[in-house]
N, C-alpha and C positions, 0 to 999 in steps of 0.2 A: 504493500500500500504506500503510495508516494505521500510524503509529509509536506506541508506548506508552512514555511517560517514567515511569521507576521509580527509587527510591533502593534499592539492594541491598547485601547482604553476600555475598561469594563464599565458598561452602561448599566447593567441590571442583573440581578440573579434571582431565582426562585426555585423553591424545593420541588422535585418530581419523584415519584415513587417513594421509598423509605429513606434511602441515603443518598440519592442521586441530586445534582443540581443543574439547572439550565442557567446558562449565562448568555448574555447578549453583549457581543463584543464589537466596537468600532475599530475596524482595521486600517491601518495606515494606507495600505496600497490595495485592499480587497473588499471595501465596502463593509456593510454590517452583516455579522454572522452569528447565528444561534448555535451553541454548541451544548452538548451534554457531557458532564464529567462524572463519571461512575464512582460512587463511594466519596464524594466531595464533603458530604455532611458528616462523615466518620471522623472522630478526633484524631485517627491515625493519617488522614489524608495529608499528602505532601504538596498538593496543588492548591488547595483552598485558600491558604494564606497569601497566595501570590494573586489571588483573583478577587480581592475585595472591591466593591463597587468604587470607581474613581481612580483605581490603580492603572498605572501604565505599566504593560508587561511585554515580555517577549514570549510568544507562544508557538508551539507546533501543532498545527491543525491536520487532521486526517479525515479527508472527505470520504463519507461512507455512502451507502446506496441511497438511504432516505434522510441521513442526518450527518452533520460535521462532528467529529469527535475531537477531544483535546488530548494530545498525547504527551504534553509537557508545557510548563509555565515557569517564567522567572520574572519577578518584580523588578521594574526599572525605577519607577518613582511612585511613592504613595503619598499622593497629593493631601490626603487627609490626615495622615499620621501626626504630623507636627503642628496641626492647625489647631490652636487653644481658643480661636476667635469663633465663637458659635454662629454669628451672623454670616461670616465668610464661608464656614461650612455649609450653611443652609443655602447660600447663593450656588455654591458648587453642586449640591444635590438637586437643585431646581433646574440648573444648566444641563446636567446629565439626563434628567427625566425628560426635558424638551427636546433635546437632541435625539434621544431615543424616539420620540413621537415623530420627529421630522424625517427621520432617514428610513429607507426601505431598501433592503436587499443589497446586492453587491455592486449597484450602479452609483453609490453614494460617492460624491466628489472627494477627493484627496483633501481639499480645502477644508471639509468638515473637520477632519482629524486634526489638521494644523491648527485651526481657529480654536477648537476645544481644548487642545494641548497647551496653547499659549495662555488661555484664559485661566485654566486650573493652575498652571505654574505662577500666575501673576496674583490672582485673587487671595492667595493665601499670605502674602508677603506682608510683613509687619510695617514696611516704609510706604506702604500704599493706604491713604486714607479711605474711609468707607464711600464717600462721594465718588471717587475714582474708580472704586470697584464696582458700584451700582451701574456707573455710566458704562463702563466696559462691558458689564453683563447686558446691558440693553442694546449696546452696539454689536455684541456677538449675536444676540437673538435677531436683530434686523438684518444683519449680514447673511446668517444661516437660511432665515425664512426667505431672503431674496434670492439665494442661489439654489434653493430648493425648488424655486419656481413660482412662488407667490409673489403677489403685489403688495408690500407691506404698507405703502404710504399713498393710496389713493386720496386725492385731497378731500373728497367729500366725507371721509370718516373722521377728519380732523377739524371740520369746521364747527365752531361753538354752537351754531344754530341748527345742527343736524339732530333732529330729536331721536331718530332710532339709534344713532351711536350713543347719546347720553343716556338713553334708556337701557342699552346694553352695558354701559358703564357703571350701572347701579345708580343712576340719577345723580352722579356726581358732577359738580360744576368744573368742566375743563377749560382753563384759560390758556389757549394756544398763543404763545407769543412768537415773534419772528426767529429768535434764537433757538428755541426749542423745536420749531418746524425745520430750521436748517440742520439741526442735530439729526432729526429723522431722516432728512434726504441724504445726508452724509452716510449714516449707518445702512441705509437701504439701496444706496447707489450700486449700480451693476458696473460702473466704469472705474470704481476705485477697489483695488485688491485688498485682501484682508490685512496683509503685512503693513500697508500704508494706514489703514483705519486703526490697526493695533497701535502703531507708533504715534498716530496723531490724537488718539483718544484723550490721553490724560492732559492734554493742552486745551481741552474744551472745558470751559468754566461755567457750569451751570448752579444758580442758587437752589436752595432746598426746595422751593416751590416749583421751579422749573424741572428739577430732577423728579419730583413726585409726579408732576404731569407726565413726563416722558415715561416713567415706569408704569402708570396707570393706562396709558394708551398702548404700549407694547403688550402688556399682560392682558388687557381687555382683547385686543386684536388676535392674540394666540389662542385665547379661550373661545372666541365665538367664531374665528374663521379658520382655525386649524384643529384644535383638539375636538371641536364638534363634528368634523368631517367623518 
């Protein structure tokens, strides 16, 4: 049986049968893969510790007739292990969950892996303030939604007089100023590569109200136009 060596980020895991686990992996060069690891729930398992959700690992995949099996794994980075900041950790878990929702099969762009890897490595850093982390999270979501083929910023969704959008936003008053709108256009632009967005994001300065508005808009868009599909 041929083995496929891949660098992956673990997006999700769940128990199957009595002692097996089903892992969802975002591969650097092979899209998203679901794999079963036999006996991973046992205390004697040598693979389970390398496959915690959020880990970046090097794995050996063994494609089977109906399912891909995992033949080996070695953790490269455990992004949550040294994170004592609960808010940053929560932001990582939300990003992993949403990337899992956005990605389908092995046609996933390499850019998904690179962008998520950059985000996970940055958001836990102590030298980054909370506003920078939240802004980066929202830019990440806008970028990934856009390259997944969705239109993240149709103008009508963000006009304050749009009753249907306000209704979906839970009747919240959304005050969209020019700077917040420009930030949305920046994050959702198809003409700006992720590396440039990642580099420029810390230079965007939004106040708390603008950041809250941005976060509300992106989360509401995701909830009603992606997660609901």
